[in-house]
C-alpha positions in Angstrom: -36.2 -16.0 21.0 -34.4 -17.0 24.2 -33.5 -14.5 26.8 -30.5 -12.1 26.7 -28.8 -14.1 29.5 -29.4 -17.5 27.7 -27.8 -16.1 24.3 -24.9 -14.7 26.4 -24.3 -18.2 27.9 -24.5 -19.9 24.5 -22.1 -17.4 22.8 -19.5 -17.6 25.5 -19.7 -21.2 25.7 -18.9 -21.6 22.0 -16.1 -19.1 22.3 -14.9 -21.0 25.4 -15.0 -24.3 23.3 -12.7 -22.6 20.6 -10.1 -21.7 23.1 -10.3 -25.1 25.1 -10.1 -27.3 22.0 -7.1 -25.3 20.6 -5.2 -25.7 24.0 -6.0 -29.4 24.5 -5.1 -30.0 20.8 -1.8 -28.3 21.2 -1.0 -30.1 24.5 -2.0 -33.5 22.9 0.2 -32.7 19.9 3.2 -31.6 21.8 2.9 -34.9 23.8 3.0 -36.9 20.8 -0.6 -38.4 21.3 -1.9 -36.6 18.3 0.0 -37.2 15.3 0.5 -35.0 12.2 -1.5 -36.4 9.4 -4.2 -35.8 6.9 -7.1 -37.3 9.0 -6.3 -35.2 12.2 -5.7 -32.0 10.2 -9.1 -32.4 8.3 -11.0 -33.2 11.5 -9.4 -30.1 13.3 -10.4 -27.9 10.4 -13.9 -29.1 10.2 -14.3 -28.9 14.0 -13.0 -25.4 14.5 -14.9 -24.2 11.4 -18.1 -25.5 12.8 -17.4 -23.8 16.2 -16.5 -20.6 14.5 -19.7 -20.6 12.5 -21.8 -21.4 15.6 -20.0 -18.6 17.4 -20.8 -16.1 14.7 -24.4 -17.1 14.3 -25.1 -17.2 18.1 -23.6 -13.5 18.3 -26.2 -12.1 16.2 -29.3 -12.5 18.5 -27.0 -11.6 21.4 -26.0 -8.3 19.8 -29.6 -7.6 18.7 -31.0 -8.2 22.3 -28.1 -6.2 23.9 -28.7 -3.2 21.7 -32.4 -3.2 22.3 -32.1 -3.9 26.0 -29.8 -1.0 26.3 -32.3 1.4 24.5 -35.0 0.2 27.0 -32.5 0.8 30.0 -31.9 4.3 28.9 -35.5 5.2 28.4 -36.0 4.9 24.7 -38.5 2.0 24.8 -41.3 4.3 23.5 -39.3 5.8 20.7 -41.0 4.8 17.3 -37.8 3.2 15.7 -36.9 1.4 19.0 -40.4 0.2 19.6 -40.7 -1.2 16.0 -37.3 -2.9 16.3 -38.3 -4.6 19.5 -41.6 -5.9 17.9 -39.6 -7.2 15.0 -36.7 -8.5 16.9 -37.0 -12.1 15.4 -37.4 -10.6 11.8 -34.1 -8.7 12.3 -32.1 -11.8 13.6 -33.5 -14.0 10.9 -32.5 -11.3 8.2 -29.0 -11.0 9.5 -28.7 -14.8 9.6 -29.9 -14.9 6.0 -27.5 -12.3 4.7 -24.6 -14.2 6.3 -25.8 -17.5 5.0 -25.9 -16.0 1.6 -22.2 -14.8 1.9 -21.1 -18.2 3.0 -23.0 -19.9 0.1 -20.6 -17.9 -2.1 -17.5 -17.8 0.0 -17.2 -21.6 1.1 -17.1 -23.1 -2.3 -14.4 -20.7 -3.4 -12.5 -21.4 -0.1 -12.8 -25.2 -0.7 -11.5 -24.9 -4.2 -8.4 -23.0 -2.8 -7.6 -25.7 -0.3 -9.5 -24.5 2.8 -10.3 -28.1 4.0 -7.3 -29.9 2.2 -4.9 -31.8 4.3 -2.0 -30.1 2.6 -1.6 -26.4 2.7 -1.8 -24.6 -0.6 1.6 -23.4 -1.6 2.1 -19.9 -2.8 3.1 -20.0 -6.4 5.7 -17.7 -8.1 3.9 -18.0 -11.4 5.3 -14.9 -12.8 8.7 -16.5 -13.3 8.9 -19.6 -15.5 11.0 -22.7 -14.3 14.5 -22.7 -15.9 14.7 -26.4 -16.0 15.2 -29.6 -13.7 18.1 -30.3 -11.5 18.8 -34.0 -11.0 21.2 -34.6 -8.3 22.0 -37.0 -5.3 25.2 -37.6 -3.4 27.4 -40.1 -5.2 26.6 -39.0 -8.6 29.4 -37.7 -10.7 29.3 -33.9 -11.5 29.2 -34.6 -15.0 26.1 -36.9 -14.7 24.5 -34.2 -13.0 25.1 -31.8 -15.8 23.9 -34.4 -18.2 20.9 -35.4 -16.7 19.7 -31.9 -15.6 17.9 -29.6 -18.0 18.8 -26.6 -15.6 21.8 -25.1 -17.1 24.3 -24.8 -14.2 26.7 -22.0 -14.1 28.4 -23.4 -10.9 27.6 -25.8 -8.0 25.7 -23.1 -6.0 23.0 -20.6 -7.1 20.3 -18.4 -5.5 17.2 -16.7 -6.8 16.8 -19.1 -9.7 13.5 -21.0 -10.3 13.8 -24.7 -11.1 12.4 -28.1 -10.3 14.4 -30.5 -8.2 14.4 -34.3 -8.6 16.1 -36.8 -6.5 17.0 -39.8 -8.8 15.7 -43.3 -8.1 12.9 -41.8 -5.8 9.5 -40.3 -6.4 10.7 -37.0 -4.9 10.2 -33.9 -7.0 10.2 -30.4 -5.7 8.7 -27.9 -8.1 9.9 -24.4 -8.4 12.8 -24.5 -5.9 14.8 -21.3 -5.4 18.3 -22.2 -4.5 20.8 -24.9 -4.4 24.2 -25.6 -3.0 26.2 -28.7 -4.1 29.4 -29.9 -2.5 31.8 -32.2 -4.4 35.0 -34.1 -3.7 37.1 -34.8 -6.8 34.3 -35.6 -9.6 31.7 -36.9 -7.2 28.9 -35.1 -5.2 29.0 -35.4 -1.4 26.2 -33.1 -0.5 23.1 -31.5 -2.0 21.0 -28.7 -0.3 18.1 -27.3 -2.0 15.8 -24.4 -0.7 12.4 -26.0 -1.8 10.1 -23.2 -0.6 8.4 -21.5 -3.6 8.1 -18.2 -1.5 9.2 -17.0 1.9 7.2 -18.6 4.7 6.1 -18.0 8.3 7.1 -20.5 10.9 3.6 -22.0 10.8 3.4 -22.2 7.0 6.9 -23.8 7.0 5.7 -26.6 9.5 2.8 -27.1 7.0 5.2 -27.7 4.2 7.3 -30.1 6.4 4.2 -32.1 7.3 3.5 -32.4 3.6 7.2 -33.5 2.9 7.0 -36.0 5.7 4.0 -37.5 4.0 5.9 -37.7 0.7 8.9 -39.4 2.3 6.8 -41.9 4.1 4.8 -42.7 0.9 8.2 -43.2 -1.1 9.3 -45.7 1.5 11.9 -43.6 3.4 12.6 -44.5 7.0 12.7 -41.9 9.7 15.4 -41.6 12.4 14.6 -42.0 16.0 17.3 -40.6 18.4 18.7 -43.7 20.4 18.8 -41.6 23.6 15.1 -41.1 23.5 13.8 -44.5 22.0 13.0 -46.3 25.2 11.3 -43.2 26.6 9.4 -42.9 23.5 8.3 -46.6 23.4 7.1 -46.4 27.0 5.0 -43.3 26.1 3.6 -44.8 23.0 2.9 -48.2 24.3 6.0 -50.0 22.8 5.8 -48.2 19.6 8.2 -45.7 18.1 6.6 -42.2 17.6 6.8 -38.6 18.1 10.4 -38.0 17.8 11.1 -38.8 14.2 10.6 -36.7 11.1 13.8 -34.7 10.8 16.3 -37.3 9.4 15.3 -39.9 6.9 17.1 -42.8 5.2 16.5 -44.5 1.9 19.1 -46.8 0.4 22.5 -45.2 0.8 21.1 -41.6 1.1 20.3 -39.6 4.2 17.8 -36.7 3.8 17.5 -34.0 6.5 14.6 -31.4 6.7 16.2 -28.2 7.6 14.8 -24.6 7.9 16.8 -21.4 6.9 15.7 -17.9 8.1 15.8 -15.4 5.3 15.5 -12.3 7.4 17.2 -11.0 10.6 15.8 -11.7 13.9 14.2 -8.7 16.0 14.2 -8.2 19.7 10.8 -9.1 21.3 9.5 -10.8 18.1 6.9 -13.6 18.5 7.2 -17.3 18.0 5.9 -17.2 14.3 8.2 -14.3 13.3 10.5 -14.2 10.4 10.5 -15.4 7.0 11.7 -18.9 6.3 12.4 -21.4 3.7 12.4 -25.2 3.8 15.8 -26.8 2.9 16.3 -30.4 1.9 19.7 -31.6 2.5 21.0 -34.8 1.1 24.3 -36.7 2.1 25.7 -40.0 1.7 24.9 -42.5 4.4 28.5 -43.5 4.9 29.6 -39.8 5.5 26.7 -38.8 7.7 28.5 -38.1 11.1 25.6 -38.6 13.4 24.3 -42.0 11.9 25.1 -43.9 15.2 22.7 -41.7 17.0 19.7 -42.8 15.1 17.5 -46.1 14.8 15.7 -45.9 11.5 12.1 -47.3 11.2 8.9 -46.7 9.4 7.1 -43.5 10.6 4.6 -44.3 13.5 
């Protein structure tokens, strides 16, 4: 075994690497250099999991050596138990490593099956309540057509607390087990559809995970994302002539605008942290011609 000092340096270095990589990753992400995507997310998960395992394994010999060295310092080196432990220091370390490894052999496959290394977060499921049907709606549809094409029995144009699937017609977008909808109409035509698509209340970080998944769905379905005109030139300079970094909230396909919104479900509290509160993802659809901020955006494929 290495010296106590050497093991302390190894453990401290691994712990420091976790902190440094986290800080650098956040800075690069906020600067737009690292993009949200399956490859980046997977690489980050593997990297931090490997560093975490290395830190955990390195802490075992450090703690064993620290405890035994402390016993020697206080004068217990000749105590039978302490003397036996010092003589079997390597065996103690390998035994503890073996027990941890056996636990990982059991835990890691289960974690992988539950989405630990998946690029998309595993959504919490409200399995105790069956879906009441499917809502099919998009701005421009007649209210009668929404009622005819939907299997969800609508008691009105707004509802909360119901469990249903939401489908945007003429797209590949389907949101299973949504929990609320709010439909606005002018005459017999729908002008706006807002749906709370989160299956359960989310933290801010969980909400951002769902937003990443939704952005990937929109991109795969051929939607264009909106880049603010006031930031396009700055954005292009930063990304070498390419658009990137500022899109992802407003989307366009055909004559439909889709906005990704967040709704807080509880009341704010003084002194709460950045991840405080319970939230739900809201998908809001409006007609392109009636979107008031259309002129503020240039739409393009996501970078």
